[in-house]
N, C-alpha and C positions, 0 to 999 in steps of 0.2 A: 615784533619789536626787535630792532637790531641793537648792538651793544651800545652805540652812542645814544640811542633813544632811551635805553635803560639807565644810562648814566645821567641823562637829563631828567628823567622821571623820578629817580631815586630821591627820596626825602626822608628826613628823620622825624616823621610825624609821631606825636605822643598820644593823640586821641585814637585809641584802638578799639576796633569792633572784633568780635569773635570770628575765628576761621576754623574750619574742620582740619585737624591735624591727622594725616593718614601716614601709614607706613610708606606709601608711594611718595608722598611729599618729602618725608625725611630722607628716603633713599635718593631722591632727585637732588636735594640740596647737598647731601654728603658726597654724592658722585661728582657734582660740579666742583666742590671744594677740592676733591681728590685729583682733579685735572690741573690744578694750579702748578706753576713752576716752583722748584725749590733747589737749594744748593745740593749738587750731586744727587738729585732726586731723593733726598732724605725724607721728605714728606713729614715734617715735624709736628703737624697739627693733630690735635685730638679734639673731639666735640662730644658734649653730652647734650642730647636733645630732650629737654624737660617739657613734658606736656600732660602728665598725669595731674589731675586737679589737686590732689592732696599734696603732691610734691611742689606744684606751683604755689600753693598756699604757704608752704614752708619757706619758699624762696622770698616771700615778702620780708622776712626778717633780715635778709642780706642787703636790702636796698637802702641807700642813703636817703636822708630827708630830702624831699623835692622830687623823688622818683616814684611817688605813689601811683603815677600813671601806669607804671609797669605792671601793676596788679591786674590790668585788663588784657595783658598779653596772653595769647592762646598757647604760646610756646616760648621758652627761653633757651637759646643755644649758648651753652657754656663753652668758651673757647679756651683750650688748654695747651700747654707745651712745656718743654724745659730745654735749656741750651744744649744739653748733651744729645738731644735728638737731631741736631743739625750741625752745620759747619761752624767751627771756631777756628778762624785763620788769623794767627797772631792776635791782634786786639779787636778783631771783628767777629761779632756774634750775629749769625744770620737768622736765628730762629724766629725772632719777633717780626722781621720783614717777611719771611716766608709764610708765617701764620697769618699776617695781615693780608697778604695777597689772597690766600685761600678763603679768608673771611669775606673779602671783597667779592669773590666769586659767588659765595652764598647770598650776599646782599643783592648783587645784581640779578641773580637767578630769581630770588624772591620778588624783586621788583618786576621782572618780566612776567611773573605769575600773578601780578596784581596785589602783592602783599607788601606790607611795611616790615622791614627788618632793621631795627634801630639799635645800633651798638651803644653801650654806655660805659662810663668810667665810675659812676656813682653807685658803688656797691662795695661790700667787704669781702675780699678774697678769703680771709680766714673763715668767716661765717659760711661762705659758699662751700669751702672744703668740708666743713662740719656737716652741713645739710646733705651733701651729695656723696660723702665718703671719699673725697679726693685726697690722695697722698700729699703730704707736706712738700715733697720735692717737685710737685707740679705747679707751674705758674698759671694762675687764673688770669688770662690775658684780657678778656672782656666778656660781657654778657650781651647777646643779641636778642632783643625782644621782638617777637613776631606776632602779627595780627593783620587785620584789614584796617584801612583808614576809616575811621568812624565818620558818619555824616555830621554829628554834633561834636563840638569841642568839649573835651573832658572838663568837668567842673573842678578837678583838683590841680589844674595847671596855674602857674603864676602868670602875671600879666605879660612878662617877657616870653614865656612859653606859648601863650595864646597868640601873640604877634607872630612868632615863628611858625605857628600852624597856618596862619592866614597868608603869609608871604615868605618866600624863601629868604633866609637871612643873607645879607649882602656878602658877596665873595670878594676877596682881595683882587685888585687889578693884576692883570698878567705880568706887567713890568715889575711887580713886587714879588712874584713867585717864580718867574722864568727868566733866566739870564742867558746871554749869548756869549759863548766861548770862554768867559772868565767870570769869576765872582766880582761884582762891582766894587771899585775902589772906595766909593762913598759909603759902602756897607761894612768895610773892614774896621 
């Protein structure tokens, strides 16, 4: 699978089946993230790979209502950083951009390996810090839920989530996301 094939194949499925989590898999995903670009090569990303069954069970308490499907994840990758780890140039803070790129590398590599790696916003950073002993000054940027795509649709999904499992949600047309040479006057 080449990069474009992985980009096309990547989907945020919520119906997850178990997958064996090995040290080799974790090392592979972490190494791919570590190859991402960052401002002055600061590498501001930090990851906690949570796969111990008891710890995964504790992570259920951090999830927002509607994210019960995450309970079937075989691993949760907790993505962390803080602005002091990366460039702050005048009013520009680069750490979230750099961490996002590294996380995308993890997601694409997982896709290439036949896995689902679904990042979410529906969780409590405070509770995540409590469960995993993360210092207060670290930003919990996202949680990436890892598993295999299940053959059957999870019974805990809403109707909207079921529809998204069956068919890729519509993407915005290119002319709404890509401009040529200037920001369009009609958008100002």
